[in-house]
C-alpha positions in Angstrom: 61.9 11.6 10.3 60.1 12.6 7.2 61.1 10.8 4.0 60.0 11.9 0.6 59.6 9.4 -2.2 58.0 9.6 -5.7 54.9 7.9 -4.2 54.4 9.4 -0.8 55.6 11.6 2.0 55.1 10.4 5.6 56.7 10.0 9.0 58.1 6.6 9.8 59.0 7.2 13.4 62.5 6.1 12.7 65.6 8.2 13.0 68.3 8.7 10.3 70.6 6.4 12.1 67.9 3.8 12.1 67.6 3.6 8.4 70.5 5.4 6.8 68.4 5.0 3.6 69.5 5.1 0.0 73.3 5.8 0.2 74.9 2.8 -1.6 78.2 2.9 0.4 76.2 2.9 3.6 74.1 0.0 2.3 77.2 -2.0 1.6 78.5 -1.4 5.1 75.1 -2.3 6.6 75.0 -5.5 4.6 78.3 -6.5 6.2 76.8 -5.9 9.6 74.5 -8.8 9.1 77.2 -11.0 7.7 79.2 -10.5 10.9 76.3 -11.4 13.1 75.3 -14.4 11.0 78.9 -15.7 11.1 78.9 -15.6 14.9 75.6 -17.3 15.2 76.6 -20.1 12.8 79.9 -20.6 14.7 77.9 -21.2 17.9 75.9 -24.0 16.1 72.6 -22.3 16.6 71.5 -22.9 13.1 72.0 -26.7 13.4 68.9 -28.9 13.2 67.4 -30.2 16.4 65.7 -33.5 15.6 65.0 -34.6 19.2 63.4 -31.2 19.9 60.9 -31.7 17.0 60.4 -35.4 17.7 59.4 -34.5 21.2 57.0 -31.8 20.1 55.4 -34.2 17.6 55.0 -37.0 20.1 53.4 -34.6 22.7 50.9 -33.4 20.1 50.1 -36.9 19.0 49.4 -38.0 22.6 47.3 -34.9 23.3 45.3 -35.4 20.1 44.7 -39.0 20.9 43.5 -38.1 24.4 41.2 -35.4 23.0 39.6 -37.7 20.5 39.0 -40.4 23.1 37.4 -37.7 25.3 35.3 -36.5 22.4 33.7 -39.9 21.8 33.4 -40.6 25.5 31.5 -37.4 26.1 29.4 -37.8 23.1 26.4 -35.4 23.0 26.8 -34.3 26.6 27.0 -30.5 27.0 30.4 -31.1 28.6 31.7 -31.9 25.2 31.7 -28.2 24.4 34.4 -27.7 27.1 36.6 -29.9 24.8 36.2 -27.6 21.8 38.8 -25.0 23.0 41.3 -27.9 23.5 41.1 -28.8 19.8 41.4 -25.1 18.9 44.6 -24.9 20.9 46.0 -28.2 19.6 45.3 -27.1 15.9 47.2 -23.9 16.6 50.1 -25.6 18.2 50.3 -27.9 15.2 50.2 -24.8 12.9 53.3 -23.6 14.7 55.0 -26.9 13.9 54.0 -26.7 10.2 55.3 -23.1 10.2 58.7 -24.3 11.4 58.8 -27.0 8.7 58.0 -24.5 6.1 61.0 -22.4 7.2 63.2 -25.5 6.8 63.8 -25.7 10.6 63.0 -29.4 11.1 65.0 -31.4 8.5 68.2 -30.7 6.7 66.4 -31.7 3.4 64.3 -29.0 1.9 62.0 -31.6 0.3 61.4 -33.3 3.6 60.5 -30.0 5.2 58.2 -29.2 2.4 56.2 -32.4 2.6 56.2 -32.4 6.4 54.5 -29.0 6.3 52.2 -29.9 3.5 50.9 -33.0 5.3 50.8 -31.4 8.8 49.4 -28.1 7.6 46.7 -29.5 5.3 45.7 -32.8 7.0 45.8 -31.7 10.6 45.3 -27.9 10.6 43.3 -27.4 7.4 45.6 -24.7 5.9 47.1 -24.9 2.4 50.8 -25.1 2.6 51.2 -23.7 -0.9 49.0 -20.7 -0.3 50.6 -19.9 3.1 54.1 -20.3 1.7 53.4 -17.9 -1.2 52.0 -15.3 1.2 54.4 -15.8 4.1 57.5 -15.7 1.9 56.6 -12.2 0.7 56.0 -11.1 4.2 59.5 -12.3 5.4 61.2 -10.6 2.4 59.6 -7.2 3.1 57.9 -7.0 6.5 55.6 -3.9 6.8 56.6 -2.7 3.3 53.7 -1.2 1.3 52.8 -3.0 -1.8 55.1 -6.0 -0.8 53.8 -7.3 2.5 50.3 -8.8 2.0 49.8 -8.8 5.8 49.2 -5.1 5.7 46.9 -5.0 2.7 43.5 -3.5 3.4 40.7 -5.8 4.2 38.4 -5.9 7.2 41.1 -3.9 8.9 43.1 -0.9 7.5 46.8 -0.4 8.3 47.9 2.5 6.2 46.9 6.2 5.7 46.5 5.6 1.9 44.0 2.8 2.5 42.2 4.8 5.3 41.8 7.8 3.0 39.8 5.6 0.5 37.2 4.5 3.0 33.9 6.5 3.0 30.4 6.1 4.3 29.7 2.9 6.2 33.3 1.7 5.5 34.6 4.9 7.2 32.3 4.3 10.1 33.6 0.7 10.5 37.2 1.9 10.1 36.8 4.5 12.9 35.8 1.6 15.2 38.1 -1.1 13.8 40.0 -1.4 17.0 36.8 -2.4 18.8 36.2 -5.2 16.3 39.8 -6.6 16.3 39.2 -9.5 18.7 35.7 -10.3 17.4 37.2 -10.5 13.9 39.8 -12.9 15.1 37.0 -15.2 16.2 36.1 -15.7 12.5 39.7 -15.6 11.2 40.0 -19.4 11.6 37.1 -20.0 9.3 38.5 -17.4 6.8 41.8 -19.3 6.8 40.0 -22.5 5.9 38.1 -20.8 3.1 41.2 -19.2 1.7 43.0 -22.5 1.7 40.2 -24.2 -0.2 40.0 -21.3 -2.7 43.7 -21.5 -3.3 43.9 -25.2 -4.1 40.7 -25.1 -6.2 41.5 -21.8 -7.9 44.2 -20.5 -10.2 46.9 -19.7 -7.6 50.3 -21.3 -8.2 50.2 -24.2 -5.8 52.8 -27.0 -6.0 51.4 -30.6 -5.6 47.9 -29.1 -6.0 46.3 -32.6 -6.2 47.9 -33.7 -3.0 46.9 -30.5 -1.2 43.3 -30.8 -2.4 43.1 -34.4 -1.1 44.8 -33.5 2.2 42.5 -30.5 2.8 39.4 -32.6 2.0 40.5 -35.1 4.7 40.7 -32.3 7.3 37.9 -30.0 6.3 35.4 -32.8 5.7 36.7 -35.5 7.9 37.1 -33.7 11.2 33.6 -32.0 11.2 32.1 -35.4 10.3 33.8 -37.1 13.2 32.6 -34.3 15.6 29.0 -34.7 14.3 29.2 -38.5 14.6 30.4 -38.2 18.2 28.3 -35.3 19.5 25.3 -35.3 17.2 24.4 -32.6 14.7 23.4 -29.7 16.9 26.0 -30.2 19.7 28.5 -30.9 16.9 27.8 -27.6 15.2 28.2 -25.8 18.5 31.4 -27.6 19.1 32.8 -26.7 15.7 31.8 -23.0 16.2 33.7 -22.8 19.5 36.7 -24.7 18.1 37.1 -22.5 15.1 36.7 -19.3 17.1 39.4 -20.4 19.6 41.6 -21.4 16.7 41.2 -18.0 15.0 41.7 -16.0 18.2 44.8 -18.0 19.2 46.3 -17.9 15.7 45.7 -14.2 15.2 46.6 -13.4 18.8 50.0 -15.0 18.2 50.9 -13.4 14.9 49.4 -9.9 15.3 51.7 -8.7 18.1 54.8 -9.3 16.1 54.5 -6.5 13.4 51.2 -4.6 13.8 51.9 -1.1 15.1 55.6 -1.2 14.0 56.8 1.3 11.4 55.6 0.9 7.8 57.8 1.9 4.9 57.0 2.7 1.2 57.8 0.2 -1.6 60.5 2.5 -3.0 62.6 2.6 0.2 65.7 0.4 0.4 66.7 -0.8 3.8 69.4 -3.4 4.5 68.4 -6.9 5.7 69.5 -6.5 9.4 67.6 -3.2 9.9 64.7 -4.2 7.7 64.0 -7.3 9.8 64.8 -5.8 13.2 63.1 -2.4 13.0 59.8 -3.8 11.7 59.5 -6.6 14.2 58.6 -6.8 17.9 59.6 -9.4 20.5 57.2 -10.5 23.2 58.6 -11.1 26.7 57.2 -13.4 29.3 59.3 -16.5 29.9 58.7 -20.2 29.0 54.9 -19.9 29.2 54.9 -17.3 26.4 57.5 -19.1 24.4 55.4 -22.3 24.4 52.1 -20.5 23.9 53.4 -18.5 20.9 55.4 -21.4 19.4 58.6 -19.3 19.4 57.0 -16.5 17.5 57.5 -14.2 20.5 61.2 -14.1 19.4 60.1 -12.4 16.1 63.2 -10.3 15.6 65.5 -13.4 15.8 63.1 -15.4 13.7 63.1 -12.8 10.9 66.9 -12.5 11.0 67.4 -16.3 11.0 64.1 -17.8 9.6 65.6 -21.3 9.2 66.9 -21.4 12.8 65.0 -24.1 14.9 62.5 -22.3 17.1 63.9 -23.9 20.1 67.2 -22.0 19.6 65.6 -18.5 19.2 65.8 -17.7 23.0 69.5 -18.6 22.9 70.3 -16.2 20.1 68.2 -13.4 21.5 70.9 -12.0 23.9 73.4 -12.1 21.1 71.2 -10.1 18.7 70.1 -7.7 21.4 73.7 -6.8 22.3 74.7 -6.6 18.7 71.9 -4.2 17.9 72.8 -2.1 21.0 76.4 -1.8 19.8 75.2 -0.7 16.3 72.6 1.7 17.7 69.7 -0.3 16.1 66.5 -0.1 17.9 65.5 -3.5 19.4 61.8 -3.5 20.4 60.2 -5.9 22.9 57.3 -5.6 25.3 54.8 -7.8 27.2 52.0 -9.7 25.4 49.4 -7.4 27.0 51.5 -4.4 26.1 51.7 -5.5 22.5 47.9 -5.8 22.3 47.6 -2.3 23.7 49.9 -1.0 21.0 48.1 -2.9 18.2 44.7 -1.6 19.3 46.0 1.9 19.7 47.6 1.8 16.3 44.3 0.6 14.7 42.5 3.4 16.4 44.9 6.0 15.3 44.7 4.9 11.7 40.9 4.5 11.8 40.3 7.9 13.3 43.0 9.6 11.2 43.9 11.6 14.3 47.6 10.9 14.1 50.2 9.9 11.6 49.5 6.1 11.3 53.0 5.5 10.0 54.6 6.6 13.2 55.3 3.6 15.5 53.1 4.0 18.6 56.0 3.3 20.9 58.4 5.8 19.3 57.5 8.4 22.0 58.8 6.0 24.7 62.2 6.0 23.1 62.2 9.8 22.5 61.6 10.4 26.2 64.5 8.3 27.3 
């Protein structure tokens, strides 16, 4: 479908029935669609807090961190200590998932308790600024894949829209044409970039609540953990350890978040789409069973998470069949694929945008639906 707006004309890969854009009466009807779904979900108790679920997750992580630190000092400067570095990268990412849940008010009934839980866990353990992340992530949830609104599709080392691609020339165009080849290597430095952005946010002019606390918490993590590693493993082995840990952290974090929206349709800032369709059509679920659920911290149920952001992540698999059937009844496309399949889609999307060989706003999986 081609949609013309004052800003741009492009193909979204979505049908008229997918979006039903702009008509106010239709928008009102579409809004009621979500209210009916939300009422059923609430009636089933799926929005209720799950304290024992989160207590269990916290205790498991504490035990694993304790074991990892004991092993770190036991191995010392032995080359075998480098095998422990990926373990810390994985544990930090799993902790980031926990902080993410708290930031979405999934852990406690009190908003203040959730806020401080995420501030402490995110800053002290993971090394990410809660305030910076919250500012950015809130905008993403409000307008996923919406140009000018979702900071996750802003141009940077990678380009996601035709408008941004058209501005790249010379060496930047050369890089862009090969950006799909650099996707995973870039993730290896994404963890370091997250730490740097966190420090810049709390030390800069960005609006950060409890800035003093965040600065203190970040210092504990970003100075304290490297110091412990160097004390345990020595300077050179410690630096190698930190390089591996940060690379694993970046790849794991990026590899968990990228499959959820990259390669899904992008819409202009001027388009109005109701909440149910906005969150469903721009998101992708990842299949794979409990191993994927645990590995992605519940982010594999991205559609359900976007529809019910304050639902405990342990309930997302329970609401999935309800949402899927509801979308089928309303004729709303519900997208899910395997983890490997999602990476293939993301890389193909980046290639298409970079080479400008195809309309980058058309969802790469649209052809699958057209052929059915």
